[in-house]
LUMRO-22007 format. One line per 5 residues: number of its first residue (from 1); their letters; for each residue x, y, z of C-alpha. Coordinates in nm, 4 decimals. Layout:
<mitis>
NUM	A	X/Y/Z  ...
</mitis>
This chain:
<mitis>
1	MSTEP	0.0000/0.0000/0.0000  0.1326/0.3439/-0.0930  0.2102/0.5849/0.1917  0.2023/0.9026/-0.0281  -0.0675/1.1510/0.0618
6	STQPS	-0.3636/1.1540/-0.1679  -0.4007/1.4453/-0.4086  -0.7646/1.3864/-0.4666  -1.0159/1.5941/-0.2798  -1.1840/1.4163/-0.0011
11	TQAGA	-1.5531/1.3546/-0.0215  -1.8271/1.3240/0.2321  -2.1387/1.1267/0.1768  -2.4652/1.3048/0.2132  -2.8220/1.2829/0.1131
16	AGTVP	-2.7546/1.4702/-0.2063  -2.4508/1.2725/-0.2956  -2.0858/1.3416/-0.2445  -1.9565/1.7020/-0.1796  -1.5874/1.7998/-0.2070
21	VGRPS	-1.4410/1.9363/0.1185  -1.1002/2.0856/0.2276  -1.0656/2.4014/0.0016  -1.2953/2.7001/-0.0900  -1.4772/2.7206/-0.4094
26	ARRFR	-1.2834/2.9135/-0.6765  -1.6017/3.0784/-0.7856  -1.6741/3.2068/-0.4350  -1.3209/3.3479/-0.4042  -1.3536/3.5339/-0.7308
31	MLLYG	-1.6859/3.6838/-0.6211  -1.5370/3.8090/-0.2929  -1.2361/3.9562/-0.4706  -1.4360/4.1361/-0.7357  -1.6844/4.2627/-0.4744
36	SIAVF	-1.4077/4.4088/-0.2598  -1.2519/4.5792/-0.5615  -1.5882/4.7264/-0.6522  -1.6459/4.8575/-0.2983  -1.3039/5.0218/-0.2809
41	TLLAA	-1.3523/5.1687/-0.6266  -1.6861/5.3201/-0.5258  -1.5356/5.4590/-0.2050  -1.2479/5.6149/-0.3942  -1.4839/5.7622/-0.6509
46	GLALL	-1.7057/5.8970/-0.3749  -1.4135/6.0601/-0.1978  -1.2904/6.2093/-0.5223  -1.6355/6.3440/-0.5987  -1.6631/6.4811/-0.2430
51	NLTQG	-1.3304/6.6609/-0.2784  -1.4489/6.8108/-0.6051  -1.7755/6.9378/-0.4561  -1.6565/7.0372/-0.1054  -1.4841/7.3729/-0.0501
56	PRLTT	-1.1849/7.4466/0.1745  -1.2120/7.3751/0.5475  -1.1163/7.5965/0.8427  -0.8539/7.4109/1.0464  -0.7337/7.6624/1.3088
61	AQMNV	-0.7770/8.0255/1.4162  -0.5348/8.2470/1.6080  -0.5843/8.5807/1.7832  -0.4565/8.7672/2.0895  -0.7904/8.8580/2.2461
66	QTSVE	-0.6270/9.0473/2.5352  -0.4737/9.3116/2.3098  -0.7950/9.3377/2.1064  -0.9464/9.5530/2.3850  -0.6315/9.7608/2.4278
71	RAGQR	-0.5519/9.8928/2.0805  -0.6751/9.8919/1.7237  -0.5197/9.6912/1.4412  -0.5322/9.3472/1.6047  -0.5444/9.0512/1.3649
76	LLLQA	-0.7420/8.7291/1.3486  -0.5759/8.4547/1.1387  -0.8061/8.1924/0.9833  -0.6077/7.8914/0.8586  -0.7484/7.6743/0.5730
81	NEVIA	-0.6541/7.3172/0.4812  -0.5451/7.4164/0.1301  -0.4435/7.7101/-0.0851  -0.7407/7.9433/-0.1307  -0.8358/8.2161/-0.3743
86	PITDA	-0.8123/8.5803/-0.2557  -1.0897/8.7022/-0.0230  -1.2333/9.0544/-0.0419  -1.3528/9.2736/0.2464  -1.7095/9.2336/0.1217
91	QVSVS	-1.6945/8.8583/0.1864  -1.6147/8.9052/0.5586  -1.8692/9.0178/0.8161  -1.8448/9.0656/1.1931  -2.1223/9.0523/1.4505
96	PAAMV	-2.1483/9.2784/1.6482  -2.0410/9.5103/1.3681  -1.6754/9.6098/1.3488  -1.4658/9.7568/1.0705  -1.2206/9.5038/0.9228
101	KTTTN	-0.9595/9.4846/0.6502  -0.8970/9.1449/0.4901  -0.5904/8.9994/0.3202  -0.5242/8.6476/0.1869  -0.1927/8.4657/0.1973
106	QTSIQ	-0.1857/8.1177/0.0403  -0.3713/7.9070/0.2984  -0.4776/8.1807/0.5418  -0.7171/8.4736/0.5731  -0.6009/8.7665/0.7858
111	VEFGS	-0.8776/8.9831/0.9351  -0.7512/9.3128/1.0812  -0.9857/9.5051/1.3127  -0.9926/9.8790/1.2530  -1.0912/9.9749/1.6076
116	VLAYN	-1.0575/9.8633/1.9677  -1.3105/9.5908/2.0475  -1.5622/9.6067/2.3312  -1.5017/9.4358/2.6643  -1.6664/9.1046/2.7524
121	TTYTV	-1.8307/9.0663/2.4110  -1.8594/8.7606/2.1856  -1.7711/8.8426/1.8254  -1.8508/8.6119/1.5329  -1.6455/8.6474/1.2142
126	TATGV	-1.7899/8.4940/0.8975  -1.6093/8.4595/0.5626  -1.8376/8.3483/0.2793  -1.7516/8.2115/-0.0641  -1.4121/8.0771/0.0395
131	RSASQ	-1.2889/7.8970/-0.2748  -1.0004/7.6648/-0.3377  -0.7341/7.7884/-0.5763  -0.7635/7.4642/-0.7745  -1.1425/7.4158/-0.8127
136	DATST	-1.4670/7.6089/-0.7852  -1.6295/7.4542/-0.4791  -1.6828/7.7135/-0.2017  -1.7426/7.7045/0.1714  -1.8076/7.9376/0.4648
141	FTYSF	-1.5622/7.9932/0.7487  -1.7137/8.0924/1.0860  -1.5189/8.1655/1.4023  -1.6298/8.3151/1.7364  -1.4253/8.4565/2.0247
146	TTPDA	-1.5016/8.6432/2.3477  -1.3028/8.9478/2.4568  -1.1863/8.9759/2.8198  -1.3749/9.1682/3.0839  -1.2609/9.5108/3.1967
151	VVSYL	-1.1039/9.5145/3.5423  -1.0793/9.8440/3.7297  -0.9334/9.9421/4.0665  -1.0308/10.2310/4.2919  -0.9933/10.3523/4.6498
156	VPGTK	-1.2819/10.3102/4.8954  -1.2333/10.5257/5.2070  -1.2816/10.3782/5.5516  -1.4686/10.5345/5.8397  -1.2586/10.7288/6.0891
161	PGAAA	-1.1913/10.8356/6.3537  -1.3458/10.6511/6.6453  -1.3689/10.3079/6.7982  -1.5531/10.1761/6.4913  -1.2923/10.3059/6.2450
166	TDDRI	-1.2329/10.0915/5.9352  -0.9404/10.0803/5.6928  -0.9203/10.2405/5.3524  -0.9483/9.9711/5.0840  -0.8251/9.9296/4.7276
171	VRSSL	-1.0979/9.7387/4.5452  -1.0571/9.5525/4.2165  -1.3837/9.5110/4.0274  -1.5344/9.3874/3.7040  -1.6649/9.6763/3.4977
176	TGDAS	-1.9294/9.4757/3.3138  -2.0196/9.2316/3.5933  -2.0774/9.2326/3.9672  -1.7573/9.0650/4.0897  -1.5297/9.2716/4.3154
181	ETVFS	-1.2677/9.2081/4.5821  -1.0540/9.4029/4.8265  -0.6905/9.3606/4.7238  -0.5245/9.5878/4.9832  -0.6239/9.7766/5.2954
186	APDIR	-0.4546/10.0152/5.5395  -0.5672/10.2762/5.7935  -0.4744/10.5619/5.5594  -0.4039/10.5238/5.1849  -0.3088/10.8509/5.0228
191	LFTTI	-0.2298/10.7480/4.6644  -0.2042/10.4301/4.4614  -0.1581/10.3030/4.1075  -0.1554/9.9609/3.9444  0.1217/9.8071/3.7385
196	GSKLV	0.0174/9.4677/3.6070  -0.0909/9.2546/3.9013  0.1012/9.4721/4.1508  0.0064/9.7858/4.3406  0.2175/10.0879/4.4278
201	VATPD	0.0773/10.2434/4.7463  0.1594/10.5632/4.9383  0.0735/10.5618/5.3105  0.1808/10.7952/5.5955  0.4247/10.7034/5.8700
206	TDGYD	0.3820/10.7976/6.2361  0.5203/11.1468/6.1674  0.2798/11.2092/5.8813  0.5373/11.1734/5.6042  0.4798/10.9342/5.3176
211	LLDIV	0.5991/10.5787/5.2703  0.5873/10.4134/4.9273  0.5619/10.0366/4.8794  0.5221/9.7898/4.5911  0.2640/9.5334/4.6979
216	SPDGS	0.1642/9.1932/4.5558  -0.2042/9.1530/4.6489  -0.1911/8.7743/4.6068  0.0876/8.7478/4.8651  0.3298/8.5956/4.6148
221	AAPIP	0.6032/8.8371/4.7234  0.6826/9.0503/5.0250  0.6198/9.4256/4.9927  0.9137/9.6166/4.8446  0.9774/9.9529/5.0132
226	VQLAG	1.0730/10.2344/4.7769  1.3484/10.4515/4.9209  1.2357/10.8134/4.9115  1.4765/11.1059/4.9235  1.4122/11.1731/5.2919
231	PGTVT	1.0973/11.2810/5.4781  0.8383/11.4316/5.2472  0.5164/11.3833/5.0552  0.4368/11.1847/4.7417  0.2298/11.4337/4.5415
236	GLASS	0.1620/11.2250/4.2284  0.1832/10.8647/4.1101  0.1483/10.7050/3.7643  0.2585/10.3859/3.5911  0.3401/10.2462/3.2479
241	VKSNL	0.2289/9.8829/3.2344  0.4036/9.8038/2.9040  0.7436/9.9227/3.0254  0.7092/9.7998/3.3887  0.7895/10.1494/3.5145
246	FGYTY	0.6148/10.3807/3.7545  0.6913/10.7383/3.8427  0.6150/10.9613/4.1377  0.6512/11.3285/4.2178  0.7959/11.4053/4.5583
251	RAAPS	0.8128/11.7174/4.7721  1.0605/11.7325/5.0584  0.9389/11.8217/5.4063  0.9815/12.1902/5.5037  1.3089/12.2716/5.6732
256	PFYPT	1.4358/12.5836/5.8528  1.7736/12.5340/5.6876  1.6750/12.5482/5.3181  1.3796/12.6651/5.1096  1.1028/12.4215/5.0292
261	SADQL	1.1610/12.2635/4.6889  0.9077/12.2203/4.4099  0.7804/11.8776/4.3076  1.0564/11.6569/4.1703  1.0143/11.3428/3.9616
266	YIYDT	1.1547/10.9935/4.0180  1.1140/10.6768/3.8082  1.1261/10.3196/3.9395  1.1953/10.0070/3.7291  0.9986/9.7172/3.8808
271	TLGQV	1.1947/9.4555/3.6835  1.5075/9.5264/3.8911  1.3639/9.4308/4.2310  1.4546/9.6515/4.5262  1.6645/9.9309/4.3800
276	YSIPV	1.6973/10.3056/4.4123  1.4591/10.5312/4.2243  1.5901/10.7098/3.9151  1.5919/11.0888/3.9681  1.4775/11.2734/3.6561
281	TGPDH	1.7316/11.5410/3.5712  1.7551/11.8085/3.3055  2.0231/11.8679/3.0424  2.2436/12.0143/3.3179  2.2012/11.6902/3.5208
286	ELLDV	2.0261/11.8812/3.7983  1.6916/11.7616/3.9343  1.4021/11.8958/3.7289  1.1253/12.0869/3.9009  0.8044/11.9397/3.7604
291	KSWAF	0.4693/12.0946/3.6755  0.3309/11.8048/3.4697  0.4546/11.4849/3.3076  0.3408/11.1732/3.1206  0.4832/10.8441/3.0001
296	LPGTT	0.5318/10.8169/2.6229  0.2973/10.5252/2.5408  0.4640/10.1893/2.4927  0.8157/10.3147/2.5693  1.0518/10.3772/2.8602
301	SLVVQ	1.0518/10.7516/2.7845  0.8490/11.0343/2.9338  0.7674/11.3961/2.8631  0.8288/11.6378/3.1505  0.7057/11.9962/3.1805
306	RPDGA	0.8864/12.2443/3.4021  0.6931/12.5193/3.5853  0.8161/12.7696/3.3234  0.6550/12.5581/3.0458  0.9710/12.4045/2.9002
311	LFLVD	0.9176/12.0472/2.7749  1.1797/11.7722/2.7935  1.1947/11.4218/2.6476  1.3620/11.1862/2.8946  1.4575/10.8192/2.8538
316	ALGLL	1.4340/10.6644/3.2007  1.6699/10.3767/3.1240  1.9139/10.6182/2.9642  1.9214/10.8146/3.2897  1.9754/10.4898/3.4798
321	DGSSA	2.2860/10.3821/3.2889  2.4045/10.7322/3.1968  2.3708/10.6739/2.8232  2.1380/10.9694/2.7587  2.0143/11.2929/2.9109
326	AVQVG	1.6998/11.5013/2.8910  1.6416/11.6862/2.5636  1.4251/11.9972/2.5361  1.1506/11.9507/2.2751  0.9526/12.2749/2.3047
331	TADAL	0.7352/12.4749/2.5397  0.3671/12.4701/2.6306  0.1223/12.6148/2.8773  -0.0444/12.2760/2.9367  -0.0270/11.9100/2.8374
336	LGFLP	-0.3683/11.7871/2.7162  -0.2712/11.4236/2.6632  -0.1732/11.1775/2.3934  -0.4086/11.0952/2.1081  -0.5282/10.7372/2.1766
341	HTKSL	-0.3183/10.4656/2.0067  -0.0510/10.7157/1.8998  0.2649/10.8823/2.0266  0.1313/11.2298/1.9424  0.1099/11.4612/2.2430
346	VTASG	-0.1438/11.7444/2.2263  -0.0357/12.0654/2.3997  -0.2003/12.4033/2.4531  -0.0338/12.7450/2.4430  -0.1856/13.0916/2.4202
351	GSAAT	-0.5319/12.9607/2.3338  -0.4217/12.7329/2.0484  -0.3207/12.3677/2.0312  -0.0386/12.1734/1.8709  0.0783/11.8137/1.8432
356	IDFAQ	0.4279/11.6849/1.9102  0.4769/11.3538/1.7280  0.7307/11.1246/1.8946  0.6634/10.8251/1.6656  0.9729/10.8655/1.4495
361	PGTPV	1.3333/10.8556/1.5769  1.5146/11.1841/1.5973  1.3685/11.5286/1.6544  0.9943/11.5186/1.7312  0.7691/11.6858/1.4741
366	TAPFA	0.5529/11.9728/1.6014  0.2463/12.0838/1.4063  -0.0624/12.2999/1.4672  -0.3691/12.1056/1.5792  -0.7285/12.2231/1.5511
371	LAGAA	-0.9260/12.1208/1.8567  -1.3016/12.1055/1.8090  -1.3353/12.3297/2.1124  -1.4297/12.2978/2.4737  -1.7773/12.2958/2.6194
376	DGASA	-1.9327/12.6217/2.7281  -1.8695/12.7445/3.0777  -1.5647/12.8186/3.2835  -1.3767/12.5162/3.4161  -1.0373/12.4450/3.5626
381	LLPEP	-1.0449/12.1045/3.3917  -0.8722/12.0797/3.0528  -1.0191/11.9048/2.7464  -0.8973/11.5539/2.6596  -0.8248/11.4927/2.2874
386	LDSTG	-1.0080/11.1951/2.1381  -0.8676/11.1475/1.7881  -0.6848/11.3088/1.4983  -1.0009/11.4943/1.3858  -0.9744/11.7251/1.6864
391	AVVAP	-1.2718/11.5804/1.8748  -1.2428/11.6194/2.2513  -1.4082/11.5223/2.5751  -1.4458/11.8405/2.7756  -1.6261/11.9690/3.0853
396	GPGDT	-1.9208/12.2002/3.0509  -2.1150/12.3832/3.1440  -1.9027/12.4427/3.4507  -1.7761/12.1389/3.6378  -2.1025/11.9481/3.6490
401	SLQKV	-2.1063/11.7693/3.3122  -1.8895/11.6165/3.0412  -1.9445/11.6584/2.6699  -1.8037/11.5045/2.3551  -1.7365/11.7856/2.1096
406	DGTDS	-1.6411/11.7401/1.7452  -1.6367/11.9703/1.4453  -2.0112/11.9564/1.3872  -2.1862/11.8659/1.7093  -2.1660/11.8161/2.0841
411	QTLFT	-2.3086/11.5345/2.2921  -2.3590/11.5259/2.6679  -2.1829/11.2181/2.8026  -2.2373/11.2638/3.1744  -2.4145/11.4937/3.4167
416	APAGT	-2.3013/11.4952/3.7787  -2.5714/11.4260/4.0385  -2.7247/11.7288/4.2059  -2.5003/11.8734/4.4742  -2.1813/11.7246/4.3288
421	TIIRY	-1.9048/11.8493/4.1018  -1.6542/11.6773/3.8753  -1.3167/11.7010/4.0452  -1.1209/11.4935/3.7918  -1.1777/11.3054/3.4702
426	CLSAN	-0.9739/11.1178/3.2104  -1.0004/10.8874/2.9112  -0.9202/10.5181/2.9345  -0.5978/10.4172/2.7594  -0.7926/10.2451/2.4809
431	GRYAV	-1.0103/10.5518/2.4191  -1.3410/10.3704/2.4733  -1.4374/10.5179/2.8129  -1.4494/10.8525/2.9862  -1.3942/10.8289/3.3621
436	AETAA	-1.5421/11.0997/3.5853  -1.4675/11.1420/3.9548  -1.7319/11.3441/4.1409  -1.7467/11.4693/4.4980  -2.0238/11.5937/4.7231
441	TTETS	-1.9554/11.7863/5.0432  -2.2157/11.7560/5.3189  -2.2454/11.9176/5.6598  -2.4090/11.7840/5.9753  -2.7071/11.9614/6.1395
446	PSTAA	-2.6055/12.2423/6.3804  -2.5854/12.1451/6.7466  -2.6780/12.3789/7.0348  -2.4587/12.4081/7.3434  -2.5835/12.5945/7.6530
451	DATAA	-2.3167/12.8108/7.7971  -2.4604/12.9130/8.1314  -2.2842/13.2042/8.2986  -2.3883/13.3011/8.6474  -2.2889/13.6484/8.7499
456	TAATS	-2.3624/13.6831/9.1221  -2.2862/14.0094/9.3019  -2.2061/13.9917/9.6724  -2.5082/14.0793/9.8824  -2.4299/14.3356/10.1460
461	ATTTT	-2.6614/14.4696/10.4217  -2.5699/14.8024/10.5662  -2.7530/14.9173/10.8798  -2.7185/15.2713/11.0051  -2.8697/15.3502/11.3444
466	TTTTT	-2.9460/15.6893/11.4873  -3.1483/15.7990/11.7792  -3.4409/15.9041/11.5692  -3.4608/15.6668/11.2708  -3.3430/15.3360/11.1588
471	TTTTT	-3.2736/15.2863/10.7872  -3.2227/14.9432/10.6403  -3.0790/14.9284/10.2878  -3.1037/14.6012/10.0969  -2.9085/14.5367/9.7738
476	TTTTT	-3.0560/14.2631/9.5483  -2.8230/14.0777/9.3112  -2.9745/13.9424/8.9882  -2.8402/13.6156/8.8439  -2.8505/13.6084/8.4591
481	TTTTT	-2.8257/13.2902/8.2505  -2.7061/13.3505/7.8935  -2.7617/13.0803/7.6290  -2.5120/13.0869/7.3370  -2.5812/12.8834/7.0225
486	TTTTT	-2.2646/12.7294/6.8825  -2.2762/12.5741/6.5325  -2.0557/12.2673/6.5042  -1.9966/12.1710/6.1370  -1.8748/11.8266/6.0404
491	TTTTT	-1.7673/11.8096/5.6778  -1.7987/11.4784/5.4959  -1.6853/11.4317/5.1366  -1.8370/11.1470/4.9384  -1.6555/11.0600/4.6171
496	TTTYI	-1.7870/10.8419/4.3372  -1.6313/10.7300/4.0092  -1.8366/10.6819/3.6931  -1.7175/10.4887/3.3864  -1.8954/10.6139/3.0721
501	PLDDP	-1.8725/10.4130/2.7466  -1.8278/10.6667/2.4684  -2.0264/10.4548/2.2231  -2.3151/10.4127/2.4702  -2.3180/10.6954/2.7266
506	AAPRT	-2.6606/10.5854/2.8478  -2.5054/10.2772/3.0116  -2.2532/10.4128/3.2669  -2.1211/10.2245/3.5693  -2.0836/10.4134/3.8987
511	VTGSQ	-1.8908/10.2936/4.2039  -1.8307/10.4540/4.5436  -1.4622/10.5327/4.5485  -1.1897/10.7598/4.4167  -0.8529/10.7542/4.2395
516	PDWCS	-0.9590/10.5274/3.9483  -0.6489/10.3460/3.8261  -0.7453/10.4122/3.4634  -0.6468/10.7754/3.5303  -0.2987/10.6836/3.6548
521	AG	-0.2026/10.3574/3.4798  -0.1251/10.3699/3.1084
</mitis>
């Protein structure tokens, strides 16, 4: 018998006869193969057809939403999955409405916003008719983002004196919501400003002279004392967030040995830790007496005005390392402020205005500037320039209202409550808000004190006796009580701060407090 394996297919008996077993049917294999090929072919054709009929897809979007509420010109980048045809401005819309300029670069659409965006607002950007560079199918790109909330800080006075006295408090609050928190408190806070997450606070010592400290409200660092130039008073305080600098004006305490000096300016660099302040000196390297001053936006430089009106451009870091000195750049009666989002300073002299443009290196360019005019009524408060058209925010009439004045019209932005006056106002750094600080002075009801004075004459009885008559003389003393009314007046000043959106003055936000940081932090 052969031991070789059989090459014949095995069979199995069944009712229908014998059926081969042990390998698949060739016909079945071919059917499975052809079916799979057909399925893959249909899938490939479907995908190809889908690619031909489907437009480009939005893959990612990039934008710095924080800076979108700080300055104009911020960009949103919409990234597509393929090269796209150019997009026009008409194809892009924004809700709520905002002016945009659109450019296309290969696989991306760049949307540039022409103005500062509103706080705590959800914007939706829609680009329609986005077409591939290689075929005609179009699609719509939609992207939404929410801008950050506005956060403001202000000083809430405590109650004093007395057993129930409470501390002064620096409060940080949402401008569009209800959230607020106390970030620093002390028995007496004279001045403060913010610089990023830190505070710079002036408080008095036991002798009544000022101390200046850099404080981290979250407790992440110990307070840093700022060394002042001896006993004296901090008369002004302002900061530049972008450059991490703050400046303060200081007046030395009176002395019998030398005349009292005018305000002098010092700059402090917070990136250097605990260091000495930088004294601001003139071209002769002597301390400058200061009437007014302001940081040049986005730089480490500042413009300083002497009491005689002379203006100087000073680089704080140049003073620190000795690489530069103050340079005179003109004269002016008053500094009105920088045009928002520019380095153009508006000044006033002899009833007319001018701009000094510090944007270009070298000598600043001075040019006449036509202000739209101030509101009617006398006021010690100066107008604040709004834009290059000459529009201003100005007080008027008197110190009880604010108006927006342009070349053709005026609009009342704010009217102080009855019995109050505007003691200070400013524009926010982004130019979207006017900030008005108002104060009301109240007096208590007169109190009556009885001052009883008893004037009693000595009673004397004189008796004279003679042989014929006896005369008795009696002297009566009258006691008089005089009531004197003394008026005791207790003066209480209540200060409030109102934030007025320039695009919607009917929706202001008022808080009880003073020294809004938007008027000192740029």
